[in-house]
C-alpha positions as CSV (number, residue, x, y, z in Angstrom):
1,M,27.6,97.8,106.6
2,I,24.8,99.8,108.2
3,I,23.1,98.0,111.0
4,N,19.4,98.6,111.6
5,P,19.0,99.0,115.4
6,Y,15.2,98.5,115.0
7,I,15.5,95.1,113.4
8,F,14.3,93.3,116.5
9,G,11.9,95.8,118.0
10,G,10.6,97.2,114.8
11,Y,9.8,100.8,113.8
12,D,7.2,103.0,115.3
13,A,3.9,102.1,113.7
14,D,3.2,105.5,112.2
15,A,6.8,105.6,110.8
16,Q,6.4,102.2,109.3
17,A,3.1,103.1,107.7
18,F,4.9,106.0,105.9
19,F,7.8,103.8,104.9
20,T,5.5,101.2,103.4
21,A,3.3,103.7,101.5
22,A,6.2,105.8,100.1
23,G,8.4,102.8,99.4
24,I,11.3,104.1,101.6
25,T,14.0,101.4,101.7
26,S,17.1,103.2,102.9
27,V,18.0,102.0,106.5
28,T,19.7,105.3,107.1
29,E,16.5,107.3,106.2
30,K,14.3,104.9,108.2
31,N,16.4,105.1,111.3
32,A,16.7,108.9,111.1
33,Y,12.9,109.4,110.6
34,N,12.0,106.8,113.3
35,T,14.2,108.6,115.8
36,F,12.6,111.9,114.8
37,I,9.0,110.6,115.3
38,L,9.8,109.0,118.6
39,G,11.3,112.4,119.7
40,L,8.1,114.2,118.6
41,K,5.9,111.8,120.5
42,S,8.0,111.9,123.7
43,N,7.8,115.7,123.7
44,S,4.1,115.8,122.9
45,L,4.8,117.4,119.5
46,Y,3.3,114.8,117.2
47,T,0.3,117.0,116.3
48,Q,1.0,117.7,112.6
49,Q,-1.7,117.5,110.0
50,L,1.0,117.8,107.3
51,L,4.5,116.4,107.6
52,L,6.8,116.2,104.5
53,P,10.2,114.9,105.4
54,F,11.4,114.5,101.8
55,L,12.8,111.0,102.0
56,G,13.5,108.6,99.1
57,G,14.9,111.2,96.7
58,T,12.1,111.2,94.1
59,A,8.9,113.1,93.4
60,S,6.9,109.9,94.0
61,T,8.4,109.6,97.5
62,H,8.6,113.3,98.4
63,K,4.9,113.8,97.8
64,F,3.7,111.7,100.8
65,N,2.3,113.3,103.9
66,A,4.0,111.1,106.5
67,V,1.2,111.5,109.1
68,N,-1.4,110.3,106.7
69,P,0.5,108.5,103.9
70,V,-2.4,108.0,101.5
71,D,-1.9,108.9,97.8
72,S,-4.8,111.4,97.6
73,D,-5.4,115.1,97.8
74,A,-7.7,114.6,100.8
75,A,-4.7,113.2,102.7
76,F,-2.7,116.4,101.9
77,R,-0.1,114.7,99.6
78,A,2.0,117.3,97.8
79,T,1.4,117.9,94.1
80,F,4.5,119.1,92.3
81,G,4.1,121.2,89.2
82,G,6.7,122.9,86.9
83,G,10.4,122.3,87.1
84,W,11.7,120.5,90.2
85,T,14.9,118.5,90.9
86,H,14.3,115.8,93.5
87,S,17.3,114.2,95.3
88,S,18.4,112.8,98.7
89,T,18.9,116.4,99.9
90,G,15.3,117.5,99.2
91,A,13.3,119.1,96.5
92,L,14.8,122.0,94.5
93,P,12.4,124.3,92.6
94,N,13.6,126.1,89.5
95,G,12.3,129.5,90.5
96,T,10.4,130.1,87.3
97,N,7.4,127.8,87.2
98,A,7.8,125.3,90.1
99,Y,5.2,125.0,92.8
100,A,3.9,122.5,95.3
101,D,0.2,122.2,96.3
102,T,-0.5,120.6,99.7
103,H,-4.3,120.6,99.2
104,M,-4.7,122.1,102.7
105,V,-7.1,125.0,103.0
106,P,-6.6,127.4,105.9
107,S,-10.2,128.3,106.2
108,V,-11.1,124.6,106.6
109,D,-8.1,122.9,108.0
110,M,-6.4,125.4,110.3
111,S,-7.5,127.2,113.5
112,D,-7.8,130.9,114.4
113,S,-6.5,130.4,118.0
114,A,-3.6,128.0,117.4
115,Q,-1.6,126.8,114.4
116,H,2.0,126.5,113.1
117,L,3.7,126.2,109.7
118,S,7.3,125.3,109.2
119,I,9.9,124.9,106.4
120,Y,13.5,123.9,106.3
121,L,15.5,125.6,103.5
122,R,18.9,124.6,102.1
123,T,19.5,127.5,99.7
124,N,20.5,131.1,100.4
125,T,18.9,133.3,97.7
126,A,16.9,136.5,97.4
127,G,13.9,136.8,95.1
128,A,11.8,139.6,94.0
129,L,8.5,137.7,94.4
130,S,9.3,134.3,95.9
131,S,7.1,132.7,98.5
132,D,8.4,129.8,100.6
133,L,5.0,129.1,102.2
134,A,1.7,130.7,101.1
135,S,-2.1,130.5,100.9
136,Y,-3.3,133.5,98.9
137,T,-6.9,134.3,98.1
138,G,-6.5,138.0,97.6
139,A,-5.2,141.2,99.2
140,G,-5.8,142.3,102.7
141,S,-6.9,139.5,105.1
142,N,-6.8,136.7,102.6
143,I,-3.2,135.7,102.9
144,V,-0.8,133.5,104.9
145,Q,2.8,133.9,103.6
146,L,6.5,133.5,104.3
147,I,9.1,135.1,102.1
148,T,12.4,134.4,103.7
149,K,14.3,137.0,101.6
150,F,12.9,139.8,99.4
151,T,15.1,141.9,97.1
152,D,15.3,144.5,100.0
153,G,17.0,141.8,102.1
154,N,14.1,141.5,104.5
155,I,12.0,138.5,105.6
156,Y,8.2,138.9,105.4
157,A,5.7,136.8,107.3
158,D,2.0,137.4,107.0
159,M,-0.8,135.8,109.0
160,Y,-4.2,136.6,107.3
161,N,-3.5,140.3,106.9
162,N,-0.4,141.8,105.2
163,S,-0.9,145.3,106.6
164,T,-1.6,144.9,110.3
165,N,-0.4,141.3,110.8
166,R,3.0,141.4,109.2
167,I,6.5,140.6,110.6
168,S,9.4,142.1,108.6
169,L,13.1,142.3,109.5
170,A,16.5,141.9,107.8
171,N,17.6,138.4,106.9
172,A,21.1,137.8,105.7
173,D,20.7,134.0,105.1
174,T,17.6,132.2,104.0
175,R,18.9,128.8,104.9
176,G,17.6,127.1,108.1
177,F,14.4,126.1,109.8
178,Y,11.5,128.6,110.0
179,C,8.4,128.3,112.0
180,L,5.4,130.6,112.0
181,S,3.3,130.0,115.1
182,R,0.0,131.5,116.0
183,E,-0.6,131.2,119.7
184,S,-3.9,133.0,120.1
185,T,-6.4,135.2,118.3
186,T,-4.3,138.3,119.1
187,S,-0.7,137.2,118.4
188,F,1.7,135.2,116.2
189,K,5.5,134.7,116.2
190,L,8.2,133.9,113.7
191,Y,11.1,131.6,114.7
192,R,14.3,130.8,112.9
193,N,16.3,127.8,114.1
194,G,14.3,127.6,117.3
195,V,14.8,131.3,118.2
196,Q,12.0,133.9,118.1
197,I,12.9,136.7,115.6
198,G,9.6,138.5,115.3
199,T,6.2,138.9,116.8
200,V,2.8,140.6,116.1
201,N,0.5,141.5,119.0
202,T,-2.8,143.2,118.2
203,S,-6.3,143.5,119.6
204,A,-7.4,140.9,117.0
205,V,-5.2,139.1,114.5
206,A,-7.4,138.5,111.4
207,G,-9.1,135.2,111.1
208,R,-8.6,132.5,108.5
209,S,-12.2,132.3,107.2
210,S,-11.4,134.3,104.0
211,C,-8.2,132.4,103.2
212,T,-9.9,129.8,101.1
213,N,-7.2,128.8,98.6
214,N,-4.8,125.9,99.0
215,F,-1.6,126.1,101.0
216,F,1.5,126.0,98.7
217,F,5.2,125.9,99.3
218,S,7.9,127.3,97.0
219,A,5.3,129.5,95.3
220,R,2.2,131.6,96.2
221,S,0.1,129.6,93.8
222,A,0.5,127.5,90.6
223,A,1.1,130.8,88.8
224,T,3.0,133.3,90.9
225,F,5.8,134.1,93.3
226,F,8.1,131.1,92.4
227,S,11.0,130.3,94.7
228,N,14.4,128.7,93.9
229,R,15.2,127.6,97.4
230,E,15.7,123.9,98.1
231,V,13.2,122.4,100.6
232,A,14.1,119.6,103.0
233,F,11.1,119.7,105.4
234,V,7.6,121.1,105.6
235,S,4.9,120.8,108.3
236,A,1.6,122.3,109.3
237,A,-0.5,121.8,112.4
238,R,-3.7,123.0,114.1
239,S,-1.7,123.7,117.3
240,A,0.7,126.4,118.5
241,L,4.3,126.0,119.7
242,S,5.6,127.9,122.7
243,D,9.1,129.3,122.8
244,S,10.5,126.2,124.4
245,Q,8.5,123.9,122.1
246,N,9.9,125.7,119.1
247,L,13.4,125.1,120.3
248,T,12.7,121.5,120.9
249,Y,11.1,121.1,117.5
250,Y,14.0,122.7,115.8
251,N,16.5,120.5,117.6
252,L,14.5,117.4,116.5
253,V,14.3,118.6,112.9
254,Q,18.0,119.5,112.9
255,A,18.9,116.1,114.3
256,L,16.9,114.5,111.5
257,E,18.6,116.6,108.8
258,T,22.0,115.9,110.3
259,A,21.3,112.1,110.3
260,L,20.4,112.4,106.7
261,G,23.6,114.4,105.9
262,R,21.9,117.5,104.6
263,Q,21.9,119.8,107.6
264,I,22.5,123.5,107.5
């Protein structure tokens, strides 16, 4: 029998609001997520505007933004389209027409000087045109994108300009936790499992003002760059993460995934 250690003291109020809205009933999931939220708060990392922990195992539970668990586009709930398989291990897109729209818009909801985006992937695949995170309005300075493995074996990360503000390097395994962190108007970094793997430093990293389309995961939009990599966690925030904070964040996310039995 699983004992709920929070039965007397109760869960964190923000965690409980999410459980109630999403209908999360599993004690294992509740305890794991509550520990995660307490860890974020104790490390001053509870700054997310979007936090999708993929609990409950269904599309109707996976859609809720845990930091604002209101069933509306304005609250950044995820809208799933196309073919998805939802389970206790996360959300698996079919790679042909599946997409998820968070309803966040970089030009409105993000910051030029500080932001971070993250995703936890459980599948190792390469795709010709498969975006894991993206907001795409057009070429040049109108794109935020993470492709964890292109057909050439490289990872590509773009921050508002895919010619001058691009990180590209070999990536043998797409599984794990990725975080794209913009620390200032002149730099951004890419982390995998808490370790920095790439950086861009320029006189001026392009701003977000022209990136006016919604932020998607597992596709570039509702019509292009579909991924088939299973997703177990997504977040976005109008704040940067330092090297040490990235490592702490990864450790907390990894502990969450481990408690849920789906870690990589």
